[in-house]
C-alpha positions in Angstrom: 140.4 -37.4 -73.7 143.3 -35.1 -72.7 146.7 -36.7 -72.1 150.2 -35.5 -71.3 152.2 -37.1 -74.2 155.9 -37.5 -74.7 156.4 -37.9 -78.4 160.2 -38.5 -78.3 163.2 -38.2 -75.9 164.1 -34.6 -74.9 160.8 -33.2 -76.3 158.5 -31.0 -74.2 155.4 -32.8 -72.9 152.3 -31.9 -74.8 148.7 -32.0 -73.8 147.0 -33.8 -76.7 143.6 -35.3 -77.5 143.7 -39.1 -77.8 141.0 -41.8 -78.0 139.3 -42.8 -74.8 140.2 -46.3 -73.7 137.6 -49.1 -73.8 137.7 -52.0 -71.4 137.9 -55.6 -72.7 137.1 -58.7 -70.7 138.4 -58.4 -67.1 139.6 -54.9 -67.7 138.7 -51.6 -66.0 138.8 -48.0 -67.1 139.3 -45.4 -64.4 138.7 -41.7 -64.6 142.0 -40.3 -63.2 141.4 -37.7 -60.6 145.0 -37.4 -59.3 148.4 -38.5 -60.7 151.6 -38.1 -58.8 154.8 -36.8 -60.5 157.8 -39.0 -59.9 161.5 -38.2 -60.5 161.6 -41.1 -62.9 159.2 -39.2 -65.2 162.2 -37.0 -65.9 164.2 -40.0 -67.0 161.4 -40.8 -69.5 161.4 -37.2 -70.8 165.3 -37.3 -71.0 165.4 -40.6 -72.8 167.5 -42.3 -70.1 165.5 -45.5 -69.8 166.1 -47.9 -72.6 162.9 -49.7 -72.1 160.6 -46.6 -72.8 158.4 -46.9 -75.8 157.7 -43.6 -77.5 155.3 -41.9 -78.1 153.4 -42.5 -74.8 151.4 -40.8 -72.1 153.5 -40.0 -69.0 152.7 -40.9 -65.4 152.4 -43.9 -63.1 151.0 -42.7 -59.7 147.2 -42.6 -60.2 144.1 -42.5 -58.1 140.7 -42.2 -59.6 137.1 -43.4 -60.0 136.0 -46.6 -61.8 134.4 -45.3 -65.0 133.8 -48.5 -67.0 134.2 -52.2 -66.3 134.7 -55.1 -68.7 133.0 -58.5 -68.7 134.0 -60.6 -65.7 135.0 -57.8 -63.4 133.4 -58.6 -60.0 135.2 -56.7 -57.2 134.5 -53.1 -58.4 131.6 -51.1 -59.7 131.2 -47.9 -61.5 131.8 -45.0 -59.2 134.2 -46.8 -56.8 137.2 -44.8 -55.7 140.5 -46.6 -56.3 144.3 -46.6 -56.2 146.2 -48.2 -59.0 149.3 -50.4 -58.7 151.7 -49.1 -61.3 153.2 -52.3 -62.8 151.8 -55.3 -64.6 153.4 -58.8 -64.7 153.1 -61.8 -67.0 150.8 -63.5 -64.6 152.4 -66.9 -64.9 156.0 -66.7 -63.5 156.9 -67.6 -59.9 157.0 -63.9 -58.9 153.5 -63.1 -60.3 152.0 -66.2 -58.8 153.3 -65.0 -55.4 151.9 -61.5 -56.0 155.3 -60.0 -56.7 154.7 -58.4 -60.1 157.4 -55.9 -59.2 160.0 -58.7 -59.7 158.5 -60.2 -62.8 161.1 -60.4 -65.6 158.4 -59.4 -68.1 157.0 -56.6 -65.9 155.7 -53.5 -67.8 154.8 -50.2 -66.1 152.5 -47.3 -66.8 154.3 -44.4 -68.4 157.3 -46.5 -69.4 156.4 -49.4 -71.6 152.8 -48.3 -72.2 150.6 -45.3 -71.8 150.6 -43.8 -68.4 148.2 -42.0 -66.1 148.7 -38.3 -66.7 145.4 -38.3 -68.6 141.7 -38.1 -68.0 141.3 -41.9 -68.2 143.5 -45.0 -67.8 143.0 -48.6 -68.9 143.7 -51.1 -66.2 144.4 -54.7 -67.5 143.0 -56.5 -64.4 141.1 -55.6 -61.3 143.8 -57.3 -59.2 145.8 -54.1 -59.6 143.1 -51.9 -58.0 142.7 -51.0 -54.3 139.6 -49.4 -52.8 140.1 -46.0 -51.3 138.2 -45.1 -48.1 139.6 -42.3 -45.9 142.2 -40.7 -48.0 141.6 -38.1 -50.7 142.6 -39.0 -54.2 145.5 -36.6 -54.2 146.8 -38.0 -50.9 146.6 -41.5 -52.1 148.1 -41.2 -55.6 151.8 -40.9 -54.5 151.5 -44.1 -52.5 151.2 -46.0 -55.8 155.0 -45.6 -56.4 156.8 -43.4 -53.8 154.8 -44.9 -50.9 155.1 -48.6 -51.8 158.7 -48.3 -52.9 159.7 -46.8 -49.5 157.6 -49.3 -47.6 159.1 -52.3 -49.5 162.6 -51.0 -48.8 162.0 -50.5 -45.1 160.1 -53.7 -44.5 162.6 -55.9 -46.3 165.9 -54.1 -45.6 165.6 -52.2 -42.4 163.0 -53.9 -40.1 164.9 -56.6 -38.2 168.2 -55.0 -39.0 168.0 -51.9 -37.0 167.8 -52.5 -33.2 167.0 -50.0 -30.4 169.9 -47.6 -30.1 170.8 -47.9 -33.8 170.4 -45.1 -36.3 169.0 -45.0 -39.8 169.9 -42.2 -42.2 167.5 -40.9 -44.9 169.3 -39.0 -47.7 166.9 -36.7 -49.4 163.6 -35.6 -47.8 161.6 -35.3 -51.0 158.7 -37.3 -52.4 160.2 -40.6 -51.3 162.2 -39.4 -48.3 159.4 -37.7 -46.4 157.4 -41.0 -46.6 160.4 -43.1 -45.6 160.9 -41.0 -42.5 157.3 -41.7 -41.3 157.5 -45.4 -42.1 160.7 -45.7 -40.2 159.0 -44.1 -37.2 156.1 -46.5 -37.5 158.0 -49.7 -38.2 161.5 -49.4 -36.6 162.9 -48.5 -33.2 165.9 -46.8 -34.8 166.9 -43.1 -34.4 166.0 -41.4 -37.6 168.4 -38.9 -39.2 167.8 -36.9 -42.4 170.2 -35.2 -44.8 169.0 -32.7 -47.4 170.2 -29.6 -49.2 166.9 -27.6 -48.6 165.9 -26.1 -45.3 162.2 -26.4 -46.0 162.5 -30.2 -46.7 164.6 -30.7 -43.5 161.9 -28.8 -41.5 159.2 -31.0 -43.1 161.2 -34.1 -42.1 161.5 -32.9 -38.6 157.8 -32.2 -38.3 157.2 -35.8 -39.5 159.3 -37.4 -36.9 163.0 -37.1 -37.9 165.1 -36.8 -34.7 168.1 -35.3 -36.3 168.3 -33.2 -39.5 171.4 -31.8 -41.3 172.5 -30.2 -44.5 175.5 -31.5 -46.6 177.7 -28.8 -44.9 177.1 -30.6 -41.6 178.3 -34.1 -42.8 180.8 -34.0 -40.0 177.9 -34.4 -37.5 176.8 -37.5 -39.4 180.3 -39.0 -39.0 180.3 -38.1 -35.3 176.8 -39.7 -34.9 178.1 -42.9 -36.6 180.8 -43.1 -34.0 178.3 -42.9 -31.1 175.7 -45.4 -32.4 175.7 -48.0 -35.1 174.2 -46.8 -38.4 172.2 -49.8 -39.4 171.0 -48.5 -42.7 171.2 -45.6 -45.0 168.2 -45.0 -47.3 169.5 -43.0 -50.3 166.8 -41.4 -52.4 169.3 -39.2 -54.3 171.8 -41.6 -55.8 174.7 -39.4 -56.6 178.4 -40.4 -56.3 178.7 -38.2 -53.2 175.7 -39.5 -51.4 176.4 -43.2 -52.2 180.0 -42.9 -50.9 178.9 -41.0 -47.8 176.1 -43.5 -47.1 178.3 -46.6 -47.4 181.2 -45.1 -45.4 178.8 -44.1 -42.6 177.4 -47.6 -42.2 178.2 -49.7 -39.2 179.3 -53.3 -39.3 176.6 -55.4 -41.0 174.8 -52.2 -42.2 172.9 -51.8 -45.4 172.9 -49.0 -48.0 169.4 -49.0 -49.6 169.2 -47.1 -52.9 165.7 -46.1 -53.8 164.2 -44.9 -57.1 165.7 -44.7 -60.6 168.7 -42.8 -59.3 172.2 -42.7 -60.9 175.6 -42.5 -59.2 178.3 -45.0 -58.7 180.0 -46.5 -55.7 183.5 -47.9 -55.3 184.5 -49.9 -52.2 187.1 -52.4 -51.1 185.7 -55.8 -50.4 188.1 -56.7 -47.5 187.2 -53.5 -45.7 183.5 -53.8 -46.3 182.8 -55.1 -42.7 179.8 -57.2 -44.0 178.1 -54.1 -45.2 175.7 -54.5 -48.2 174.1 -52.5 -50.9 170.4 -53.1 -51.9 168.3 -51.8 -54.8 164.7 -52.5 -54.0 162.2 -52.4 -56.9 158.7 -51.0 -56.1 156.8 -53.4 -53.8 154.5 -56.4 -54.1 150.7 -56.3 -54.4 150.4 -57.2 -50.7 152.8 -54.4 -49.8 150.8 -52.0 -51.8 147.8 -52.8 -49.6 149.9 -52.6 -46.5 151.2 -49.2 -47.6 147.7 -47.9 -48.1 146.6 -49.3 -44.7 149.4 -47.4 -43.0 148.2 -44.1 -44.6 144.6 -44.8 -43.9 145.5 -45.4 -40.2 147.1 -42.0 -40.1 150.6 -43.4 -39.5 151.8 -41.9 -42.8 150.8 -38.6 -44.2 151.4 -37.7 -47.9 152.4 -34.1 -48.2 151.4 -33.0 -51.7 151.0 -29.9 -53.8 148.4 -30.1 -56.6 148.6 -28.7 -60.1 146.3 -28.8 -63.2 147.4 -31.3 -65.9 148.1 -28.5 -68.3 151.1 -27.3 -66.1 152.9 -30.6 -66.5 156.1 -29.1 -68.0 156.2 -26.4 -65.3 155.8 -29.1 -62.6 158.5 -31.3 -64.2 160.9 -28.3 -64.2 160.2 -27.8 -60.5 160.8 -31.5 -59.7 164.1 -31.3 -61.7 165.2 -28.3 -59.6 164.2 -29.9 -56.3 161.6 -27.2 -55.7 158.7 -29.4 -54.7 158.3 -30.1 -51.0 156.5 -33.4 -50.6 155.0 -34.7 -53.9 153.6 -32.8 -56.8 150.2 -34.2 -58.0 148.6 -33.5 -61.4 144.8 -33.1 -61.5 143.4 -33.9 -64.9 
């Protein structure tokens, strides 16, 4: 099969022929029909994540079709359309027993610790990680496997119940994560949604998806003014630079929360006595249940994944576009 392989840090991704996976007991092989491109894929290419095992196949946002099933698989049949949860757990710790593989100390993820999904086929260790697709196309569904469930988990656990009517929530960055966060805030929270981004086309997308106020970094003064008029209950930062983290924390009202999404960098310095009970959270992906809830939101039409599709062979070109912030919505590779 064809696969987008990273042989070593800082190397170009190569399309190589590798062996087709074969399912063992309880395992499933899917034919990948769409695989979303995440900003953390760049961290793998750049060698910034110490846990990455090279060489490996890139990618962790797949949708596809059940191709083969191993002995003991009962919920899925060959030909079923599915979405794949991107992380596996040990199966025995308190988090895994509770369906929270995302918090498992021994969690391993596609495209990081083992071969990912930017390939024609992918091996799934257990059917528990698969979700049936009904109304969404494969390319629409694929980004939900990481960007979607990450945004949903953050909003469900760190914004819902915190933001009251009349409060504001600020989304920093309206890209693959941010454009989904805007819609989920509109669906789950009564807060006024504000969006900050450097690109006009992304701001316009955010506005079309329900953002009530949009602004560029040159308009940060408006954000400060808005914070004076209504409490900023939360800032969801999908960028993670020193500037955005500082801006976000300083903008928060009393008891507010800065929620940093994705494998972003940046650092934040603040004085404890002046913190006004403000908090910083770093959500990790989402649980198995939250993956299903995320998919349900999209299948109900409450969340729309904006995507642009590319053939697998253009993976390096697509990564360059993601690095330059040139993708509106989510880029999706089609093997």
